[in-house]
DSSP file (Angstrom, degrees, kcal/mol; ACC not computed):
  #  RESIDUE AA STRUCTURE BP1 BP2  ACC     N-H-->O    O-->H-N    N-H-->O    O-->H-N    TCO  KAPPA ALPHA  PHI   PSI    X-CA   Y-CA   Z-CA
    1    1 A X     >        0   0    0      0, 0.0     4,-1.8     0, 0.0     5,-0.1   0.000 360.0 360.0 360.0 -42.2  -48.0  -27.9  -14.9
    2    2 A X  H  >  +     0   0    0      1,-0.2     4,-2.3     2,-0.2     5,-0.2   0.849 360.0  54.8 -65.6 -34.2  -47.9  -24.7  -13.0
    3    3 A X  H  > S+     0   0    0      2,-0.2     4,-2.5     1,-0.2    -1,-0.2   0.885 106.6  51.6 -65.5 -37.9  -45.7  -26.3  -10.3
    4    4 A X  H  > S+     0   0    0      2,-0.2     4,-2.2     1,-0.2    -2,-0.2   0.893 110.8  47.7 -64.3 -41.6  -43.2  -27.3  -13.0
    5    5 A X  H  X S+     0   0    0     -4,-1.8     4,-2.3     2,-0.2    -2,-0.2   0.904 112.4  48.7 -67.4 -42.3  -43.1  -23.7  -14.3
    6    6 A X  H  X S+     0   0    0     -4,-2.3     4,-2.4     2,-0.2    -2,-0.2   0.925 112.8  47.6 -65.2 -44.1  -42.6  -22.3  -10.8
    7    7 A X  H  X S+     0   0    0     -4,-2.5     4,-2.3     1,-0.2    -1,-0.2   0.892 110.9  52.6 -62.2 -39.1  -39.9  -24.8  -10.0
    8    8 A X  H  X S+     0   0    0     -4,-2.2     4,-2.3     2,-0.2    -2,-0.2   0.910 109.2  48.8 -62.4 -42.5  -38.2  -23.9  -13.3
    9    9 A X  H  X S+     0   0    0     -4,-2.3     4,-2.5     2,-0.2    -2,-0.2   0.919 111.2  50.0 -64.1 -43.9  -38.3  -20.2  -12.5
   10   10 A X  H  X S+     0   0    0     -4,-2.4     4,-2.4     1,-0.2    -2,-0.2   0.900 111.3  49.1 -61.4 -40.7  -36.8  -20.8   -9.0
   11   11 A X  H  X S+     0   0    0     -4,-2.3     4,-2.6     2,-0.2     5,-0.2   0.904 110.7  49.7 -66.0 -41.4  -34.0  -23.0  -10.6
   12   12 A X  H  X S+     0   0    0     -4,-2.3     4,-2.5     1,-0.2    -2,-0.2   0.931 113.1  46.7 -62.8 -44.5  -33.2  -20.3  -13.2
   13   13 A X  H  X S+     0   0    0     -4,-2.5     4,-2.5     2,-0.2    -2,-0.2   0.885 112.1  51.0 -64.9 -37.9  -33.0  -17.6  -10.5
   14   14 A X  H  X S+     0   0    0     -4,-2.4     4,-2.2     2,-0.2    -2,-0.2   0.919 111.9  46.1 -65.3 -43.4  -30.9  -19.9   -8.3
   15   15 A X  H  X S+     0   0    0     -4,-2.6     4,-2.4     2,-0.2    -2,-0.2   0.906 112.3  51.2 -66.0 -41.3  -28.4  -20.6  -11.1
   16   16 A X  H  X S+     0   0    0     -4,-2.5     4,-2.3    -5,-0.2    -2,-0.2   0.921 110.4  49.4 -60.7 -44.1  -28.4  -16.9  -12.0
   17   17 A X  H  X S+     0   0    0     -4,-2.5     4,-2.2     2,-0.2    -2,-0.2   0.899 110.4  50.5 -61.4 -41.8  -27.6  -16.0   -8.3
   18   18 A X  H  X S+     0   0    0     -4,-2.2     4,-2.3     2,-0.2    -1,-0.2   0.904 109.9  50.0 -63.5 -42.0  -24.8  -18.6   -8.2
   19   19 A X  H  X S+     0   0    0     -4,-2.4     4,-2.5     1,-0.2    -2,-0.2   0.915 110.5  50.0 -63.3 -42.6  -23.3  -17.2  -11.4
   20   20 A X  H  X S+     0   0    0     -4,-2.3     4,-2.3     2,-0.2    -2,-0.2   0.882 109.7  51.1 -63.9 -38.6  -23.4  -13.6  -10.0
   21   21 A X  H  X S+     0   0    0     -4,-2.2     4,-2.3     2,-0.2    -2,-0.2   0.927 111.0  47.7 -63.9 -45.0  -21.7  -14.8   -6.7
   22   22 A X  H  X S+     0   0    0     -4,-2.3     4,-2.5     1,-0.2    -2,-0.2   0.908 111.5  50.8 -63.4 -42.0  -18.9  -16.5   -8.7
   23   23 A X  H  X S+     0   0    0     -4,-2.5     4,-2.7     1,-0.2    -1,-0.2   0.907 109.9  50.4 -61.7 -41.1  -18.5  -13.3  -10.8
   24   24 A X  H  X S+     0   0    0     -4,-2.3     4,-2.3     2,-0.2    -2,-0.2   0.911 111.0  48.1 -63.9 -42.7  -18.3  -11.2   -7.7
   25   25 A X  H  X S+     0   0    0     -4,-2.3     4,-1.7     2,-0.2    -2,-0.2   0.927 113.1  47.7 -63.8 -45.2  -15.6  -13.4   -6.1
   26   26 A X  H  X S+     0   0    0     -4,-2.5     4,-2.0     1,-0.2    -2,-0.2   0.923 112.8  48.8 -63.2 -43.8  -13.6  -13.5   -9.3
   27   27 A X  H  X S+     0   0    0     -4,-2.7     4,-2.9     1,-0.2     5,-0.4   0.881 108.1  54.2 -63.8 -37.9  -13.8   -9.7   -9.7
   28   28 A X  H  X S+     0   0    0     -4,-2.3     4,-0.8     1,-0.2    -1,-0.2   0.871 113.9  41.3 -66.8 -34.6  -12.8   -9.1   -6.1
   29   29 A X  H  < S+     0   0    0     -4,-1.7    -1,-0.2    -5,-0.2    -2,-0.2   0.794 120.8  43.3 -80.5 -27.5   -9.6  -11.2   -6.5
   30   30 A X  H  < S+     0   0    0     -4,-2.0     3,-0.3    -5,-0.2    -2,-0.2   0.911 123.8  27.7 -83.1 -44.9   -8.8   -9.8   -9.9
   31   31 A X  H  < S+     0   0    0     -4,-2.9    -3,-0.2    -5,-0.2    -2,-0.1   0.560 112.1  59.2-103.5  -9.4   -9.5   -6.0   -9.5
   32   32 A X     <  +     0   0    0     -4,-0.8     2,-0.2    -5,-0.4    -1,-0.2   0.329  68.2 126.2-103.6   9.6   -8.9   -5.3   -5.8
   33   33 A X  S    S-     0   0    0     -3,-0.3     2,-0.3    -4,-0.1    -4,-0.0  -0.496  73.6-105.2 -64.9 131.5   -5.3   -6.4   -5.7
   34   34 A X        -     0   0    0     -2,-0.2     2,-0.5     2,-0.0    -1,-0.1  -0.424  39.8-172.2 -66.4 121.0   -3.2   -3.6   -4.3
   35   35 A X        +     0   0    0     -2,-0.3    35,-0.1     1,-0.1    -1,-0.0  -0.971  10.8 178.6-116.8 124.3   -1.3   -1.9   -7.1
   36   36 A X    >   +     0   0    0     -2,-0.5     3,-2.5    33,-0.1     2,-0.3   0.327  32.4 130.3-111.2   7.5    1.3    0.7   -6.0
   37   37 A X  T 3  S+     0   0    0      1,-0.3     3,-0.1     3,-0.0    -2,-0.1  -0.481  86.1  13.2 -64.2 122.0    2.8    1.8   -9.2
   38   38 A X  T 3  S+     0   0    0     -2,-0.3     2,-0.6     1,-0.3    -1,-0.3   0.379 101.2 113.5  93.1  -4.1    2.7    5.5   -9.2
   39   39 A X    <   -     0   0    0     -3,-2.5     2,-0.4     2,-0.0    -1,-0.3  -0.906  44.6-173.5-104.5 121.9    1.8    5.8   -5.5
   40   40 A X        -     0   0    0     -2,-0.6     2,-0.6    -3,-0.1    34,-0.2  -0.931  14.0-156.8-115.6 137.4    4.5    7.4   -3.3
   41   41 A X  E     -a   74   0A   0     32,-2.7    34,-3.4    -2,-0.4     2,-0.5  -0.965  14.1-170.5-111.6 117.5    4.5    7.6    0.5
   42   42 A X  E     -a   75   0A   0     -2,-0.6     2,-0.6    32,-0.2    34,-0.2  -0.941   4.5-168.1-113.7 123.4    6.7   10.4    1.7
   43   43 A X  E     -a   76   0A   0     32,-2.9    34,-3.0    -2,-0.5     2,-0.4  -0.949   4.6-164.1-112.2 117.6    7.4   10.7    5.4
   44   44 A X  E     +a   77   0A   0     -2,-0.6     2,-0.3    32,-0.2    34,-0.2  -0.859  13.9 178.1-102.0 135.5    9.0   14.0    6.5
   45   45 A X  E     -a   78   0A   0     32,-2.3    34,-3.1    -2,-0.4     2,-0.3  -0.975  15.4-178.4-139.4 150.4   10.6   14.0   10.0
   46   46 A X  S    S-     0   0    0     -2,-0.3    34,-0.1    32,-0.2    32,-0.0  -0.932  71.6 -14.0-150.7 125.9   12.5   16.4   12.1
   47   47 A X  S    S+     0   0    0     -2,-0.3     3,-0.1     1,-0.1    -1,-0.1   0.925  84.7 131.8  50.7  57.7   14.0   15.9   15.6
   48   48 A X    >>  +     0   0    0      1,-0.1     4,-2.9     2,-0.1     3,-1.0  -0.157   9.8 137.8-127.5  39.2   12.1   12.7   16.3
   49   49 A X  T 34 S+     0   0    0      1,-0.3     4,-0.4     2,-0.2    -1,-0.1   0.796  73.9  51.6 -60.5 -29.0   14.9   10.4   17.6
   50   50 A X  T 34 S+     0   0    0      1,-0.1    -1,-0.3    -3,-0.1     4,-0.2   0.760 124.9  22.7 -79.4 -23.7   12.7    8.9   20.4
   51   51 A X  T <> S+     0   0    0     -3,-1.0     4,-2.3     2,-0.1    -2,-0.2   0.667  99.7  81.7-115.8 -21.2    9.7    8.0   18.1
   52   52 A X  H  X S+     0   0    0     -4,-2.9     4,-2.8     1,-0.2     5,-0.3   0.868  90.5  50.6 -66.1 -40.7   10.9    7.6   14.5
   53   53 A X  H  > S+     0   0    0     -4,-0.4     4,-2.5    -5,-0.2     5,-0.2   0.945 114.1  44.0 -64.3 -47.2   12.2    4.1   14.7
   54   54 A X  H  > S+     0   0    0      1,-0.2     4,-2.4     2,-0.2     5,-0.2   0.899 115.0  50.1 -62.6 -40.8    9.1    2.6   16.3
   55   55 A X  H  X S+     0   0    0     -4,-2.3     4,-3.0     2,-0.2    -2,-0.2   0.949 112.5  45.3 -63.6 -49.0    6.8    4.6   14.0
   56   56 A X  H  X S+     0   0    0     -4,-2.8     4,-2.9     2,-0.2     5,-0.3   0.930 114.8  47.5 -62.8 -46.4    8.6    3.5   10.8
   57   57 A X  H  X S+     0   0    0     -4,-2.5     4,-2.2    -5,-0.3    -1,-0.2   0.928 115.8  44.9 -61.5 -44.5    8.8   -0.2   11.8
   58   58 A X  H  X S+     0   0    0     -4,-2.4     4,-2.2    -5,-0.2     5,-0.2   0.922 114.3  49.4 -64.0 -44.6    5.2   -0.2   12.8
   59   59 A X  H  X S+     0   0    0     -4,-3.0     4,-2.3    -5,-0.2    -2,-0.2   0.927 112.5  46.5 -61.3 -47.0    4.1    1.7    9.6
   60   60 A X  H  X S+     0   0    0     -4,-2.9     4,-2.5     1,-0.2     5,-0.3   0.878 112.1  50.2 -66.7 -37.8    6.1   -0.6    7.3
   61   61 A X  H  X S+     0   0    0     -4,-2.2     4,-1.8    -5,-0.3    -1,-0.2   0.901 114.4  44.1 -69.1 -37.9    4.8   -3.8    9.0
   62   62 A X  H  < S+     0   0    0     -4,-2.2    -2,-0.2    -5,-0.2    -1,-0.2   0.859 115.4  49.4 -71.7 -34.7    1.2   -2.7    8.8
   63   63 A X  H  < S+     0   0    0     -4,-2.3    -2,-0.2    -5,-0.2    -3,-0.2   0.921 117.7  37.1 -70.6 -44.1    1.6   -1.5    5.2
   64   64 A X  H >< S-     0   0    0     -4,-2.5     3,-1.9    -5,-0.2    -2,-0.2   0.933  73.1-179.1 -78.6 -45.5    3.3   -4.6    3.8
   65   65 A X  T 3< S-     0   0    0     -4,-1.8    -3,-0.1    -5,-0.3    -4,-0.1   0.885  84.9 -36.0  44.0  50.4    1.3   -7.3    5.8
   66   66 A X  T 3  S+     0   0    0     -5,-0.2     2,-0.6     1,-0.1    -1,-0.3   0.381 123.9  98.6  91.1  -3.5    3.3  -10.0    4.1
   67   67 A X    X   +     0   0    0     -3,-1.9     3,-1.4     1,-0.1     4,-0.3  -0.833  43.8 178.5-120.2  93.2    3.6   -8.4    0.7
   68   68 A X  G >  S+     0   0    0     -2,-0.6     3,-1.3     1,-0.3    -1,-0.1   0.714  72.8  72.2 -69.2 -21.2    7.0   -6.8    0.5
   69   69 A X  G >  S+     0   0    0      1,-0.3     3,-0.8     2,-0.1    -1,-0.3   0.676  85.0  69.4 -70.0 -14.0    6.5   -5.6   -3.1
   70   70 A X  G X  S+     0   0    0     -3,-1.4     3,-0.6     1,-0.2    -1,-0.3   0.771  88.1  66.4 -69.7 -25.4    4.1   -2.9   -1.8
   71   71 A X  G X   +     0   0    0     -3,-1.3     3,-0.9    -4,-0.3    -1,-0.2   0.156  64.7 108.3 -86.9  20.3    6.9   -1.0   -0.2
   72   72 A X  G <  S+     0   0    0     -3,-0.8    -1,-0.2     1,-0.2    -2,-0.1   0.721  79.0  44.6 -74.8 -19.0    8.7    0.1   -3.3
   73   73 A X  G <  S+     0   0    0     -3,-0.6   -32,-2.7   -34,-0.1     2,-0.6  -0.194  74.0 128.5-120.9  42.7    7.8    3.7   -3.2
   74   74 A X  E <   -ab  41  99A   0     -3,-0.9    26,-2.4    24,-0.7     2,-0.4  -0.883  33.7-175.8 -99.4 120.1    8.3    4.7    0.5
   75   75 A X  E     -ab  42 100A   0    -34,-3.4   -32,-2.9    -2,-0.6     2,-0.5  -0.963   8.3-166.1-120.2 129.9   10.5    7.8    0.8
   76   76 A X  E     -ab  43 101A   0     24,-3.3    26,-2.5    -2,-0.4     2,-0.4  -0.963   7.7-169.8-116.7 130.3   11.7    9.2    4.2
   77   77 A X  E     -ab  44 102A   0    -34,-3.0   -32,-2.3    -2,-0.5     2,-0.5  -0.954  14.5-143.3-123.6 140.0   13.1   12.7    4.3
   78   78 A X  E     -ab  45 103A   0     24,-1.2     2,-1.0    -2,-0.4    26,-0.8  -0.870   7.9-148.3-101.3 129.1   14.9   14.4    7.2
   79   79 A X        -     0   0    0    -34,-3.1    24,-0.1    -2,-0.5    -1,-0.0  -0.449  65.5 -70.5 -96.1  60.2   14.2   18.1    7.6
   80   80 A X        -     0   0    0     -2,-1.0    -1,-0.1     1,-0.1   -34,-0.1   0.943  67.8-162.1  55.3  57.5   17.7   19.0    9.1
   81   81 A X        -     0   0    0    -36,-0.2    -1,-0.1     1,-0.1     5,-0.1  -0.351  18.0-153.1 -67.5 148.6   17.2   17.4   12.5
   82   82 A X  S    S+     0   0    0     -2,-0.0    -1,-0.1     3,-0.0     2,-0.1   0.454  77.4  58.3-100.6  -3.9   19.5   18.4   15.2
   83   83 A X  S    S-     0   0    0      0, 0.0     3,-0.5     0, 0.0     4,-0.2  -0.127 111.5 -72.2-105.6-154.1   19.3   15.1   17.1
   84   84 A X  S  > S+     0   0    0      1,-0.2     4,-2.0     2,-0.1     5,-0.2   0.128  91.1 113.7 -93.1  21.1   20.1   11.5   16.0
   85   85 A X  H  > S+     0   0    0      1,-0.2     4,-2.5     2,-0.2    -1,-0.2   0.911  75.4  52.1 -58.7 -44.0   17.1   11.2   13.7
   86   86 A X  H  > S+     0   0    0     -3,-0.5     4,-1.9     1,-0.2    -1,-0.2   0.853 108.4  51.3 -64.0 -34.5   19.3   11.0   10.6
   87   87 A X  H  > S+     0   0    0      2,-0.2     4,-2.0     1,-0.2    -1,-0.2   0.902 110.5  48.6 -67.1 -40.9   21.5    8.2   12.2
   88   88 A X  H  X S+     0   0    0     -4,-2.0     4,-2.3     1,-0.2    -2,-0.2   0.905 110.9  50.6 -65.3 -41.2   18.3    6.2   13.0
   89   89 A X  H  X S+     0   0    0     -4,-2.5     4,-2.3     2,-0.2    -1,-0.2   0.880 108.2  52.6 -64.5 -37.6   17.0    6.7    9.5
   90   90 A X  H  X S+     0   0    0     -4,-1.9     4,-1.7     2,-0.2    -1,-0.2   0.901 109.4  49.5 -63.3 -40.5   20.4    5.5    8.0
   91   91 A X  H  X S+     0   0    0     -4,-2.0     4,-1.4     1,-0.2    -2,-0.2   0.917 111.5  48.3 -63.8 -43.4   20.1    2.3   10.2
   92   92 A X  H  X S+     0   0    0     -4,-2.3     4,-2.9     1,-0.2    -2,-0.2   0.874 107.4  56.4 -65.1 -36.5   16.6    1.7    9.0
   93   93 A X  H  < S+     0   0    0     -4,-2.3     6,-0.2     1,-0.2    -1,-0.2   0.879 106.5  49.7 -62.1 -37.8   17.6    2.2    5.4
   94   94 A X  H  < S+     0   0    0     -4,-1.7    -1,-0.2     1,-0.2    -2,-0.2   0.809 115.1  44.2 -71.7 -27.8   20.2   -0.5    5.8
   95   95 A X  H  < S+     0   0    0     -4,-1.4     2,-0.7     1,-0.2    -2,-0.2   0.872 115.2  47.3 -82.2 -39.3   17.6   -2.9    7.3
   96   96 A X    ><  -     0   0    0     -4,-2.9     3,-1.2     1,-0.1    -1,-0.2  -0.884  65.1-173.6-107.6 103.4   14.8   -2.2    4.8
   97   97 A X  T 3  S+     0   0    0     -2,-0.7    -1,-0.1     1,-0.2    -4,-0.1   0.667  78.9  61.9 -71.0 -16.7   16.2   -2.3    1.3
   98   98 A X  T 3  S+     0   0    0      2,-0.0   -24,-0.7   -25,-0.0     2,-0.3   0.319  89.5  78.3 -98.9   9.2   12.9   -1.1   -0.3
   99   99 A X  E <   -b   74   0A   0     -3,-1.2     2,-0.4    -6,-0.2   -24,-0.2  -0.844  67.0-144.3-110.9 155.7   12.8    2.4    1.4
  100  100 A X  E     -b   75   0A   0    -26,-2.4   -24,-3.3    -2,-0.3     2,-0.6  -0.968   4.5-159.9-119.8 134.3   14.7    5.4    0.4
  101  101 A X  E     +b   76   0A   0     -2,-0.4     2,-0.3   -26,-0.2   -24,-0.2  -0.961  26.0 161.6-112.1 119.8   16.0    8.0    2.8
  102  102 A X  E     -b   77   0A   0    -26,-2.5   -24,-1.2    -2,-0.6     2,-0.1  -0.873  38.7-105.8-133.1 163.2   16.8   11.3    1.2
  103  103 A X  E  >  -b   78   0A   0     -2,-0.3     4,-2.1   -26,-0.2     5,-0.2  -0.422  43.5 -99.6 -83.9 170.7   17.3   14.9    2.3
  104  104 A X  H  > S+     0   0    0    -26,-0.8     4,-2.4     1,-0.2     5,-0.2   0.859 120.0  53.3 -63.1 -39.0   14.6   17.5    1.7
  105  105 A X  H  > S+     0   0    0      1,-0.2     4,-2.1     2,-0.2    -1,-0.2   0.916 111.0  46.6 -63.1 -42.6   16.2   19.0   -1.5
  106  106 A X  H  > S+     0   0    0      2,-0.2     4,-2.3     1,-0.2    -1,-0.2   0.876 110.9  53.5 -66.4 -36.5   16.4   15.6   -3.1
  107  107 A X  H  X S+     0   0    0     -4,-2.1     4,-2.4     2,-0.2    -2,-0.2   0.910 108.2  49.4 -63.8 -42.8   12.8   14.9   -2.1
  108  108 A X  H  X S+     0   0    0     -4,-2.4     4,-2.0     2,-0.2    -2,-0.2   0.911 110.9  49.9 -62.9 -42.2   11.6   18.1   -3.7
  109  109 A X  H  X S+     0   0    0     -4,-2.1     4,-1.4     1,-0.2    -2,-0.2   0.907 110.3  50.8 -62.2 -41.2   13.5   17.2   -6.9
  110  110 A X  H  X S+     0   0    0     -4,-2.3     4,-0.7     1,-0.2     3,-0.4   0.925 109.8  49.5 -62.3 -44.7   12.0   13.8   -6.9
  111  111 A X  H >< S+     0   0    0     -4,-2.4     3,-0.6     1,-0.2    -1,-0.2   0.859 108.9  53.5 -63.7 -35.1    8.5   15.2   -6.5
  112  112 A X  H 3< S+     0   0    0     -4,-2.0    -1,-0.2     1,-0.2    -2,-0.2   0.797 109.5  48.1 -70.0 -27.1    9.1   17.6   -9.4
  113  113 A X  H 3< S+     0   0    0     -4,-1.4    -1,-0.2    -3,-0.4    -2,-0.2   0.492  83.5 117.2 -93.2  -3.3   10.1   14.8  -11.7
  114  114 A X    <<  -     0   0    0     -4,-0.7     2,-0.6    -3,-0.6    -3,-0.0  -0.384  69.2-122.7 -66.4 140.1    7.1   12.5  -10.9
  115  115 A X        -     0   0    0      1,-0.1    -1,-0.1    -2,-0.1    -2,-0.1  -0.754  22.6-167.8 -83.4 119.9    4.9   11.8  -13.8
  116  116 A X              0   0    0     -2,-0.6    -1,-0.1     1,-0.2    -2,-0.1   0.323 360.0 360.0 -94.0   7.8    1.4   12.9  -12.8
  117  117 A X              0   0    0      0, 0.0    -1,-0.2     0, 0.0    -2,-0.0   0.486 360.0 360.0 -75.9 360.0   -0.5   11.2  -15.7
C-alpha cells in the first residue's frame, strides 16, 4: 500500500512538472515576441562617409534577423555633414523602405511630438 502511495505522489509531481514546462514554453512564445510599437531607434551621424553604409547595413541586418516589421521606427539623421554622408544616406533610404532619413530639425520635431505614455 505504501508503494502505491509513493508511486502516486511521484506521478502527480511528474504530471505537475510537465504542465509547468508546457506553460513555460507557451508563455515564452506568447509574451517574448519582440514588439516595437513605441520604440524608436535614432542614429545621428556627421562626416562618416567611409563607415556609415557598412554600419547601417550591418545594424539593420542584425536588428531584423528575418523580421522586417521590426524596422518600422528606425530614423537616421545627418548633422550637417560636409562630406558625402547625406548622399549615402539617401541611397540607403531608397534601398530600405522602412527607415527614415531626416535632418536634425525634423528629428527634434519628431521627438517632441512622440507620445511618452
